[in-house]
N, C-alpha and C positions, 0 to 999 in steps of 0.2 A: 816360768811354768812351775806349778807345784808338782814336780816329778816325784816327790816323796809320797804324796797321796796316790798318784797314778800308778807308780811302779810298785809300791808296796801292797797294792791291791786290797782294798776294803779293810783298812785298819790294821794291816800287818805291822807288828812290833818290830822296830829295828833290832837286828840281832847283835849279840855281843854284850854281855854283862847285864842284860835285862832280867829282872826277876820274873817269876811266873812260869807257867807250862810252856814247853817248846811248841812253836807254831807247827801246823801241819806241814808235811813235806811239800805239798804243792805250792804253798806260800813261799817257802824258802827257795824252791826251784824257780818260781816266777820272779822273785826278787833278784836272784842271781843272774838269770838269763836276760832279764830286761836291763839290768845295769851293764852287762857285757854287750848287749845290743847297742845301748847308748854310746858306750866308749868306741866300739868298732865303727858305728855309723859316723860319729863326729871325726874320727880319724880318716874316714874315707875308705875303709876296708869293707867293701860291699859284700864280698863273699862271706866273711865272718859275720857281718851284720845280719845277712839273710839267714844264716844258720841259727844264730841266737834268737832271732825273731820266731823262727819255726819252733825252737825249743820252748819259748815262752808260751806260744799258742798251745803246745802239747800239755804243758803244766796246767794252764788255766782250763783247758777242755775237760780235765778230770773232774771239775766241779759241776759240769753240765749247767753252768750259769752264764747265759749269753751276755748279761750286763758286765761281767768280768772279762769275758773273752774279747768283747769289742774294745775294751780299754787298750789292748795292744795296738789296735789301729789308730786310736786317738793319740797314743804316744808317738807312733810312727808319723802321723800327720804333723805333730808339734815339732819333732826333730827335722822333718822335711822343710817346714816353714822356716826354721832357723837357717837353713841352707838354700833357701829359695827353690826348693824342689816341691812345687805345689801339687804335682801329680801324686805325691805320697799321701794325699788326703782322699784319693779316689775310693779306696776300699772302705774307709770309715763312712763316707757319704752314703753308701748303700746300706748301712747298718744303724742309722740314727734311731730307728724304732726300738732298739735294744739298749740304748744308752740311758743311764740314770740322769737325773736333772742336772747335776753338776758337770758331768762329762758332756752332756748335750750343750750346755751353756758355753763350756770351754771350746767345743768343736765349732759352735757358731761364731765365737770370737775369732778362732783361727781362720775360718773361711770367709770372714767379713760380713756375716749375716747379723749386723748389729741392730737391725730393726727388731729382731726377735729376742736377742740375748738378754738375759736378766743379769745385770752387772753384779748384783749381790751374790750370785752363785759362782762368780769367777774367782780364781786365785787372787789374793789381795793386791798383788803388784800390778794387775791389769785393770782393776776396777776404775781408776781415774781416767783411763783412755776411752771409756764408754760412758756416755755417748761422745762421739768424736766432735771436737770443736774446730780446730784449725791446725795448720802445719807447725806453727811456732810453738803452740802449747804442747803439741804431740812430741816435738823434739825435746822440750823441757822435761816432760814426763818420762821420756825414754831414758834420758841421762840419769833420772832418779831411780831407775830399777837397778838394784844392787847386784842381783844374781846375774852373772854373765850369760848363761844360756837363756834365761828368761828375757834378758834384754835383746838377744839375737832373735828370739821368737817374735817379740813385739815389733822389732824392726822389720822382720819379714812380713808381718801382717800389714804394717803401714806401707811398705814398699809395694806389696801386691795391689793395693788400692790407690797408689799414686800419691801418698801423703808423707813420703820420706824425702827430706831435703838432702842435698849433697853432703851437708854436715852430718846428717844421720847415717848416711852410707859410710862416711869416714869413721864414725863412731863404731859402727858394726864391724868394719875392717879391723880396727884396733882391738876391739873386744875379742874377736875370734883369734887374732894374732897373739894376744896376751895369754890365751888359754891353750894355744897350740891346736885349735880345732881346724884341722886341715880342710875338711869338706866345706864348712861354712866360709872359711877364709878364702878359698878359691872362688866360691860363688860371689862373695862381696867384692873381692878384688876385680873380678871380671866386670861387675857393674861399675865400679869406680873407673876402670880403664875406659869404658864407653862414655862415661860422663866427661872424662878428661879430653877425649877425642871430640866430643860435641862442643865442649867449651873452648876448643883450640888452645889447650894448655899443654904444650910439648914437654915442659919440665915435669909436671905431674904425671903425664903419660909415660915418660921414660922411667920414672921411679916406680910406678905401679907395675909396668911391664917387667922390670927387674925383679920385683917381688914375686910376680906370677912365675917367671922362669925359675927362680930359686925354689919356689914351692913345688913346682913340677919336676925339679931336678934336671932341667934342660940346659942350665948354664950357671956358672959361678958369678957372684957380684963383680962388676967391673968399675974401675975408677970413674 
């Protein structure tokens, strides 16, 4: 996901060493709180995430521009998709009339409305996935997404619509693990555990369960 475009809201210049006039306070506040929201959400700290999300809404509401305010909900939808929390897209679904063309295309991609999405308006890393071809090519394209969060988001979209292989699930697990993204990691490990049970693979099931227990803090690793 192009979080730079979304989170920096309407061309906000990245702060720190940049020439030119200082951005308005609302832009700096929105950038700061959305970044804090992203970190808290991926860490699984729901209380902090909700607080920062509310702060971001307050910062953007000062512009009285609905197309900026709704971007908070698009960001929330994207992060929820990375963690298989598809209910996180419900608020944005009610506000599509306020989205600009790029945000609408991205939201349609996130929710699987690929018949309507204009792929040229998507962040570049997702364009090859639309239109969808087959599970094999989808997995290949998924592995080619360099940004870890973007890869998890794409994996969540594919999983939602039944086009993610067990290898894709394993890739999502290791991507979240490498970044220390606790919330997505728990979600993807839970999927992997179910796949191991369905496949009657006791060795994989034991290993996945050990990782879940460690992540939850319910037990230490055992020999």
